[in-house]
C-alpha positions as CSV (number, residue, x, y, z in Angstrom):
1,M,-20.3,13.2,10.2
2,L,-20.1,9.5,11.1
3,C,-21.1,7.1,8.3
4,S,-21.4,3.3,8.4
5,L,-19.4,1.2,6.0
6,N,-22.7,0.2,4.4
7,E,-23.6,3.9,3.9
8,I,-20.3,4.6,2.2
9,E,-20.5,1.5,0.0
10,V,-24.1,2.4,-1.2
11,Q,-23.4,6.1,-1.6
12,V,-20.2,5.5,-3.6
13,R,-21.9,2.9,-5.8
14,K,-24.8,5.4,-6.6
15,A,-22.4,8.3,-7.2
16,V,-20.2,6.3,-9.6
17,R,-23.2,5.2,-11.5
18,G,-24.4,8.8,-11.5
19,A,-21.1,9.8,-13.1
20,G,-21.8,7.5,-16.0
21,Y,-20.1,4.2,-15.2
22,S,-21.8,0.9,-15.7
23,W,-23.7,-0.7,-12.9
24,G,-21.0,-3.4,-12.8
25,L,-18.2,-0.9,-12.3
26,A,-20.3,1.0,-9.8
27,E,-20.8,-2.2,-7.8
28,E,-17.0,-2.7,-7.8
29,A,-16.5,0.9,-6.7
30,G,-18.8,0.4,-3.7
31,K,-16.9,-2.6,-2.6
32,A,-13.6,-0.8,-3.1
33,A,-14.8,2.1,-1.0
34,R,-15.8,-0.2,1.8
35,W,-12.3,-1.9,1.7
36,L,-10.5,1.5,1.7
37,S,-12.6,2.7,4.6
38,C,-11.9,-0.5,6.6
39,H,-8.2,0.2,6.0
40,E,-8.4,3.8,7.1
41,Y,-8.1,5.4,3.7
42,A,-10.2,8.4,2.8
43,A,-12.4,6.6,0.3
44,V,-15.2,9.1,-0.1
45,P,-13.0,12.0,-1.2
46,A,-11.1,9.8,-3.6
47,F,-14.3,8.6,-5.2
48,L,-15.7,12.2,-5.3
49,G,-12.5,13.1,-7.2
50,L,-13.0,10.1,-9.6
51,C,-16.6,11.1,-10.3
52,A,-15.6,14.7,-11.0
53,R,-12.5,13.8,-13.1
54,F,-14.2,11.2,-15.3
55,D,-17.8,12.4,-15.2
56,H,-19.5,10.7,-18.2
57,S,-16.2,10.1,-20.0
58,A,-16.5,7.7,-22.9
59,Y,-15.3,4.3,-21.8
60,T,-13.0,4.2,-24.8
61,K,-11.1,7.2,-23.3
62,I,-10.5,5.7,-19.9
63,A,-10.1,2.0,-20.6
64,L,-6.7,0.3,-21.2
65,A,-5.1,0.9,-24.5
66,S,-3.2,-2.4,-24.2
67,P,-2.8,-4.5,-21.1
68,D,0.3,-6.2,-22.6
69,T,2.6,-3.3,-22.3
70,I,2.7,-0.2,-20.0
71,W,-1.0,0.4,-19.1
72,T,-2.2,3.7,-20.5
73,A,-5.6,5.1,-21.5
74,P,-6.4,6.8,-24.9
75,G,-7.6,9.8,-23.0
76,G,-4.2,10.3,-21.3
77,M,-5.2,9.5,-17.7
78,L,-5.9,5.9,-16.7
79,C,-9.0,5.4,-14.5
80,P,-8.1,3.5,-11.3
81,L,-11.4,1.7,-11.2
82,V,-11.1,0.3,-14.7
83,A,-7.4,-0.5,-14.2
84,G,-8.2,-2.2,-10.8
85,V,-10.9,-4.4,-12.2
86,T,-8.7,-5.3,-15.2
87,L,-5.8,-6.2,-12.9
88,R,-8.0,-8.5,-10.9
89,D,-9.3,-10.1,-14.0
90,L,-6.0,-10.6,-15.9
91,A,-3.9,-11.3,-12.7
92,P,-0.5,-10.6,-14.3
93,D,2.7,-11.2,-12.3
94,R,3.8,-7.6,-12.9
95,M,1.9,-4.5,-14.0
96,E,3.2,-1.0,-14.9
97,S,1.0,1.9,-15.7
98,G,1.4,5.4,-17.2
99,P,-0.5,8.3,-15.6
100,M,-3.2,7.1,-13.3
101,A,-5.7,9.2,-11.3
102,F,-6.5,8.5,-7.7
103,P,-4.1,5.5,-7.1
104,V,-5.6,4.8,-3.7
105,I,-8.7,3.4,-5.5
106,F,-6.4,1.1,-7.6
107,A,-4.9,-0.1,-4.3
108,A,-8.3,-1.4,-3.2
109,F,-8.0,-3.9,-6.0
110,A,-4.3,-4.6,-6.1
111,V,-3.6,-5.2,-2.4
112,P,-6.4,-7.7,-1.8
113,A,-5.3,-9.6,-4.9
114,G,-1.8,-10.0,-3.4
115,Y,0.1,-7.2,-5.2
116,A,2.8,-4.9,-3.7
117,M,2.5,-1.4,-5.1
118,E,5.5,0.7,-5.9
119,T,4.4,4.3,-6.2
120,G,4.6,7.5,-4.3
121,D,1.9,8.8,-2.0
122,L,-1.4,6.9,-2.6
123,S,-3.4,9.9,-1.5
124,E,-2.2,12.0,-4.4
125,P,-4.9,12.9,-7.0
126,A,-2.7,11.3,-9.7
127,V,0.7,9.6,-10.3
128,V,2.9,9.6,-13.3
129,S,3.5,5.9,-13.2
130,L,2.7,3.0,-10.9
131,T,4.2,-0.5,-10.8
132,C,2.9,-3.5,-8.9
133,R,4.1,-7.1,-8.5
134,R,2.4,-10.2,-7.2
135,K,3.8,-10.9,-3.7
136,A,1.3,-13.1,-2.0
137,Q,-1.8,-15.2,-2.4
138,P,-5.0,-13.1,-2.8
139,G,-6.9,-12.4,0.4
140,Q,-3.8,-12.1,2.7
141,D,-4.1,-8.3,2.9
142,G,-4.9,-8.1,6.6
143,A,-7.7,-10.5,7.6
144,D,-7.1,-9.4,11.1
145,I,-8.3,-5.8,10.4
146,S,-11.1,-4.9,12.7
147,T,-14.2,-3.4,11.2
148,P,-14.6,0.2,12.3
149,P,-18.0,1.1,13.8
150,G,-18.1,4.1,11.5
151,V,-16.0,6.4,9.4
152,D,-15.8,10.2,9.8
153,V,-16.7,11.9,6.5
154,D,-16.5,15.6,6.0
155,E,-20.1,16.9,5.5
156,D,-19.2,19.0,2.5
157,I,-17.6,16.0,0.8
158,W,-20.7,13.9,1.5
159,R,-22.9,16.6,0.1
160,R,-20.8,16.9,-3.1
161,I,-20.8,13.1,-3.7
162,D,-24.5,13.1,-3.1
163,I,-25.0,15.3,-6.1
164,F,-23.6,12.5,-8.2
165,A,-25.7,9.9,-6.4
166,R,-28.9,11.8,-6.9
167,R,-28.4,11.5,-10.7
168,T,-29.6,7.9,-10.3
169,Y,-33.0,8.8,-8.8
170,V,-36.1,8.8,-11.0
171,P,-37.6,12.3,-11.2
172,A,-40.9,12.7,-9.5
173,S,-43.9,13.1,-11.7
174,D,-47.7,13.1,-11.5
175,V,-47.8,9.6,-13.0
176,S,-45.2,8.2,-10.5
177,R,-47.1,9.7,-7.6
178,R,-50.5,8.3,-8.8
179,T,-49.0,4.8,-9.3
180,G,-47.6,4.7,-5.7
181,A,-44.1,6.1,-5.7
182,G,-43.2,8.1,-2.6
183,A,-46.1,9.3,-0.5
184,G,-48.4,9.6,-3.5
185,T,-50.9,12.4,-3.9
186,M,-52.4,11.9,-0.4
187,V,-50.3,12.4,2.6
188,D,-51.4,10.6,5.8
189,N,-49.6,11.9,8.8
190,D,-51.5,9.8,11.4
């Protein structure tokens, strides 16, 4: 199915929030998904994997143990979303990580911030280690990239990420219907 960049950004943002991340990290995830999609990476499958892998994980398990040495997480697997935001915030000249899930998500933070990544295949579900070095000024990651009119997303992948996104919806109730949510108690099909 063909999805717009906006649909991908919104759906990923809701799904990441539905997986238990803060609204701030969910917002960053949506932007990262848009960037990845513009650069022809499979953003939606990567974020589906992130949601499934770290579903309602305690932040203390997925956050950095110490950004001063090799970046690791107390839970054993570093979250690429948390690591990406941290990289952008700290802006070190060099960064080395231990095991990291879905490195393509991390790339959506590292590359626009001017880092060159040294790792294996970014599409892998995890890498044992990852190193990146500052190489350029932020924002020089391909300003000449044309925006695609849409991105082809597998319908099963979209359906599965929608399960996480739906967790952000308020359940319907008689009270919500009486106070104006949805079509209410009276349906006017004129």
